[in-house]
C-alpha positions as CSV (number, residue, x, y, z in Angstrom):
1,M,-6.7,0.4,6.8
2,K,-5.1,3.0,9.2
3,N,-6.9,5.3,11.4
4,L,-6.4,9.1,11.5
5,N,-4.0,10.2,14.0
6,K,-5.1,12.9,16.5
7,Q,-3.8,16.1,14.5
8,D,-5.2,14.6,11.1
9,Y,-8.4,13.8,13.0
10,D,-8.6,17.4,14.3
11,K,-7.9,18.8,10.8
12,W,-10.5,16.8,9.3
13,T,-13.0,17.8,12.1
14,E,-12.5,21.4,11.4
15,F,-12.8,20.7,7.6
16,K,-16.2,18.9,8.1
17,S,-17.4,21.8,10.3
18,N,-16.7,24.2,7.7
19,L,-18.2,22.6,4.7
20,R,-20.0,25.1,2.3
21,G,-20.4,23.1,-1.1
22,V,-17.0,24.3,-2.4
23,V,-13.5,23.5,-1.4
24,N,-10.7,26.0,-2.1
25,K,-7.2,25.4,-3.5
26,H,-5.9,24.9,0.3
27,E,-8.4,22.4,1.2
28,I,-8.0,20.3,-2.2
29,E,-4.3,20.1,-1.3
30,M,-5.0,19.1,2.4
31,I,-7.5,16.3,1.1
32,A,-5.0,15.1,-1.4
33,K,-2.0,15.0,1.1
34,L,-4.2,13.1,3.8
35,H,-5.6,10.8,1.1
36,A,-1.9,10.1,-0.1
37,K,-0.7,9.6,3.6
38,Y,-3.5,7.1,4.5
39,F,-4.2,5.3,1.4
40,D,-0.4,4.6,0.6
41,H,-0.1,6.4,-2.9
42,K,2.0,9.1,-4.5
43,L,0.7,12.5,-3.9
44,D,-1.3,13.7,-6.7
45,I,-3.3,17.1,-6.4
46,P,-6.4,17.3,-8.7
47,K,-6.7,20.6,-10.4
48,P,-10.3,21.1,-11.2
49,C,-11.3,22.8,-14.2
50,G,-15.0,23.5,-14.1
51,C,-16.0,21.6,-16.6
52,P,-19.3,19.5,-16.6
53,N,-17.3,16.1,-16.6
54,D,-14.4,17.3,-14.6
55,R,-12.4,14.3,-13.4
56,A,-10.6,16.0,-10.7
57,R,-13.8,17.0,-9.0
58,R,-14.8,13.2,-9.1
59,V,-11.3,12.5,-7.6
60,I,-11.8,15.1,-4.9
61,Q,-15.3,13.6,-3.9
62,K,-13.8,10.1,-4.0
63,Y,-11.1,11.3,-1.5
64,I,-13.5,13.1,0.8
65,G,-15.7,10.2,1.0
66,E,-12.8,7.7,1.7
67,L,-11.4,10.0,4.4
68,N,-14.8,10.5,5.8
69,T,-14.9,6.8,6.3
70,L,-11.5,6.7,8.1
71,Y,-12.8,9.8,10.3
72,D,-15.7,7.7,11.1
73,K,-13.6,4.9,12.6
74,G,-11.9,7.4,15.2
75,I,-8.4,8.3,16.3
76,Q,-5.3,6.0,15.9
77,V,-4.2,4.6,19.3
């Protein structure tokens, strides 16, 4: 598993410091791009629908959790 580079680490630091329980469209796109980059998969931007069993919401939460794990490892040297 890769570590975040400095630019992405700083971006994630800012995201974490501004958490307010809801992510906007711009943040979802950033989360998806970072996840695709560091977890080596095709970019797929989830589109939440607001449904009770919204798959996109679960995917976003999974991406955030996995990116937090990378963040906790520190910056790529």
